[in-house]
C-alpha positions as CSV (number, residue, x, y, z in Angstrom):
1,X,0.0,0.0,0.0
2,X,1.7,3.1,-1.2
3,X,1.7,6.0,-3.6
4,X,4.5,6.2,-6.2
5,X,5.9,8.3,-9.0
6,X,7.2,7.2,-12.3
7,X,10.7,8.0,-13.2
8,X,9.5,10.7,-15.6
9,X,7.3,12.3,-12.9
10,X,10.0,12.2,-10.2
11,X,12.4,13.8,-12.7
12,X,9.9,16.6,-13.4
13,X,9.3,17.2,-9.7
14,X,13.0,17.5,-9.1
15,X,13.4,19.8,-12.1
16,X,10.7,22.1,-10.7
17,X,12.1,22.0,-7.2
18,X,15.5,23.0,-8.6
19,X,14.1,25.8,-10.7
20,X,12.0,27.2,-7.8
21,X,14.7,26.6,-5.1
22,X,12.3,24.3,-3.2
23,X,15.0,21.8,-1.9
24,X,14.0,19.8,1.1
25,X,10.2,20.2,0.5
26,X,7.9,17.3,-0.3
27,X,5.0,17.0,-2.6
28,X,1.6,17.4,-1.0
29,X,-1.0,15.2,-2.8
30,X,-4.7,15.8,-2.2
31,X,-8.2,14.8,-3.4
32,X,-10.6,17.8,-3.2
33,X,-14.2,18.2,-3.9
34,X,-15.0,19.8,-7.2
35,X,-15.1,19.4,-11.0
36,X,-18.0,18.0,-13.0
37,X,-17.3,14.4,-11.8
38,X,-17.1,15.3,-8.1
39,X,-13.4,15.3,-7.2
40,X,-10.2,16.8,-8.5
41,X,-6.5,16.1,-7.7
42,X,-4.3,18.8,-6.2
43,X,-0.5,18.7,-5.7
44,X,1.9,21.3,-4.5
45,X,5.2,21.7,-2.7
46,X,5.1,21.8,1.1
47,X,7.6,21.6,3.9
48,X,5.1,20.9,6.7
49,X,4.1,17.4,7.5
50,X,0.9,17.0,9.6
51,X,0.8,14.7,12.6
52,X,-1.7,12.5,10.8
53,X,-0.2,12.6,7.4
54,X,0.9,9.5,5.5
55,X,4.5,9.9,4.4
56,X,6.1,8.2,1.4
57,X,9.2,8.5,-0.6
58,X,9.3,7.6,-4.3
59,X,12.5,7.8,-6.3
60,X,13.9,10.4,-4.0
61,X,10.8,12.5,-3.7
62,X,9.0,12.9,-0.4
63,X,5.2,12.6,-0.7
64,X,2.7,13.8,2.0
65,X,-0.9,12.7,2.0
66,X,-3.6,13.6,4.5
67,X,-5.7,10.7,5.9
68,X,-8.9,11.6,4.0
69,X,-7.1,11.9,0.6
70,X,-5.1,8.7,1.3
71,X,-8.2,6.6,1.2
72,X,-8.8,7.8,-2.4
73,X,-5.1,7.8,-3.5
74,X,-4.0,4.4,-2.1
75,X,-2.0,2.4,-4.8
76,X,-1.9,5.4,-7.2
77,X,1.0,5.9,-9.5
78,X,1.6,9.5,-10.7
79,X,3.2,10.0,-14.1
80,X,4.2,13.1,-16.1
81,X,2.8,13.2,-19.6
82,X,3.3,15.5,-22.6
83,X,0.9,15.6,-25.4
84,X,-1.0,17.6,-28.0
85,X,-3.1,19.2,-25.3
86,X,-0.2,20.2,-23.1
87,X,1.7,18.6,-20.3
88,X,1.0,17.7,-16.7
89,X,0.9,15.1,-14.0
90,X,-1.4,12.2,-14.6
91,X,-2.8,10.2,-11.7
92,X,-3.1,6.5,-12.6
93,X,-5.6,5.7,-9.8
94,X,-7.2,2.2,-9.5
95,X,-9.8,3.5,-7.1
96,X,-11.7,5.7,-9.5
97,X,-15.0,4.6,-11.0
98,X,-15.0,7.2,-13.8
99,X,-14.1,10.7,-14.9
100,X,-15.6,13.6,-16.7
101,X,-15.4,14.0,-20.5
102,X,-12.5,16.5,-20.3
103,X,-10.6,14.3,-17.8
104,X,-10.0,17.0,-15.2
105,X,-12.1,15.4,-12.5
106,X,-12.9,11.9,-11.3
107,X,-15.4,10.1,-9.3
108,X,-15.0,7.4,-6.7
C-alpha cells in the first residue's frame, strides 16, 4: 500500500524543485471536492508534515498525504505526460469509478 511516482514524474518534480529553489520540500497530494465528476486532484510543494499525514518516498521525492485523501489515493501511480493538449501530472488511480469528459475530475 503506497503511492508512487514514475521516473518521468520524479524527474519533473526534481526539475521544478531545482528551478524554484524548493529543496527539502515534499510534494503534498490531495483529493478535493469539485469538478464535473465530483473530485479533483491537487498537488503542490510543502515543507510541513501534519501529525496524521501518511509519508512516502518515491524515487527520492517525499510525498505527503492527509488521511482523507489517502483513502482515495492508495496504490496510485503518478506520471508526467506531454501531449498535443499540453503537459502535466497524470494520476493512474485504480480507485476511481470514472471521470468527466475532459478528464480533469474523477469520481470514486
